[in-house]
N, C-alpha and C positions, 0 to 999 in steps of 0.2 A: 528780806530774803534770809537774813541771819535767824530771825525768829522762826521761820518755817523750817529751817534745816537744823534747829538746835538739837533734836533728839536723834537725827539720822546720820550725823557725821562721825567719822572715826575720831578716836580720842586725840590723836596727834594733831589733826586739823582743827578740832575744837580748841585745843590748847594753843595752837598757833594763832587762832583768831582772838583768843583772850589776851595773848601776849602782845599782839600787834594793836590792840585797842579796838578791834572790831567786835568786841564782846557784846553780850546782850544788854549790858547795862546802859550803854550810851545811846543806842538806837541809830547812830550813824558813824561812818568811818571818820576817825580823827587821827589817822596814822600818817606820819610823814615817812618819806622814803628812807630816812636815816634810821628810823626806829626798827626797821625790819632787817634781820640777818639774812644775808644772801643764801646761806646754806639752808635755812629754814624755808625760804621761798622755793628753792630748788627741790627740797624734799616734798613740799606741798604740791608743786607742779607734777613731780613724779607720781605721787599718790593719786592726784586727780587724773592724770593720764592713765594710770593702771586701772583706776575705777572706770574710766570711760572705755578702755579696752575690754575690761571684764563685762561691762554693760553691753558693748557691741557683740562680744562672744555669746552672751546670753540671748541677745536679740537674734543673732544669726542662727543659733541653735533652735530657738523657738520658731523662727520662720521656717527653718528646715523641717522641723517636726510637723508644722502646719502643712507644708508642701507635701511631705510624705503621706500624711493623713489624707490630704486632698487627693493625691494620686491613688492611694489604696482605696479610698472611698469612690473615686471615679471609676476604678476597675470594677468594684462591686456594683456601682450604679449602672455601668454599661452591661454587666452580666445580668443584672435584674431586668434591665430594659430589654435585652435580647431574649431572656427567658419569657418575659411577658408577651413579647411579639410572637415567639414560637408557640406558646400556649394559646394565644388568641387565634393563631392560624389553625392549630389542631382543633380547637373548639369549633371554629367555623366549619372545618372539614367534617368533623363528627356530626355537627348539626345538619349539614347537607346530606350526609349518609343516613342520618336518622330520618330526615324528611323523605328521602328516596325510599328507605325501607318501609316507612309508614304508608307511602303511596303504593308501593308494591304489595304490601299486606292487604291494603284495601282492594286493590285490583284482584288479588288472588281470592280474597273473601267473596268478592262479587262473582268471579268465575266459579268458585266452589258452590255458591248458592245456585247459579244457573245450572251447573252439572247436577246438583241434587234434585232440582226441579225437573230437569229432563229425565233423570233416572227414575224419579217417582212417577212421572207420566208414562215412561216406558214400562215400568213395573205394573201400573194400572192397566195399560193396553195389553200387556202379556196376560195378566190375570183374566181380563175380559175374553181375550182370544182363547186362552186355555179353557175357560169355563164353556165357551161356545164349542170348542173342539171336543170336550168331554161329553157335552150334551149330544153332539152329532154322532160321536162314537157310540154312546149308549143307544141312540136311535138305530144305528147300523147294526149293533149287536142284537137288538130286539128284532129288527127285520130279518137278520140272519137266523135267529131262533125260530121265527115264524116260518121262514122258508124251509129250514131243516125239518120242522114238524110236519109241514105240508108234504115235503118230499117223502118223509118216512110214512106218512099216512097214505099217500097215493102210490106207493111202490107196488108194482105188480108181483103177485106170488109166482113162484116157479120160474123166475127168470125171463118171463115173457116181455116182449117189447111193445111199445105203443105202435099202433098202426094208424096210417093216415087214410083218410077217405078222400077220394078225388071228387070233383064236381059232378062227375057222371054217376057217382054213387058206388063205385067199385073200391074195394079195399086193396091197399098195396102195402107191402112191408112184410114183416115177420108174421108167422101164423100164431094165432093165439087161442 
């Protein structure tokens, strides 16, 4: 043990070990109780006790730092975990809304296509009906022109009216 501690001991303890015969030369303790001064032993005990106290303080400080780091890290970990859960929930909700919107768009596209088709059919029907109506109107105008021409052609001069002949052969009506 002395060999392992040779470079890490305070000077006073190292000197005490050499003075008491526990030096590195012999390899084993050959010290009698009478060779050691009681004051030196007391100082050595006090030094060792203070070193142990200092080591315990360092250990406690290190443990405390570790616990503080663990607690602050735990808070960060909990915050990250809750953020991830919240973001996952929002992502799922937005995915649901996206799917709903996509289905709605598809439905509206289908409805719009049906309406366009119906509108096109109604437009074609209107065009056919309109063309038939124009043709019929032209027919009626032509008939009206012919009737007007015939009326102008057959109009009596001098304001005379048509007379009707009865079955018996006699004329009735205005004189002509």
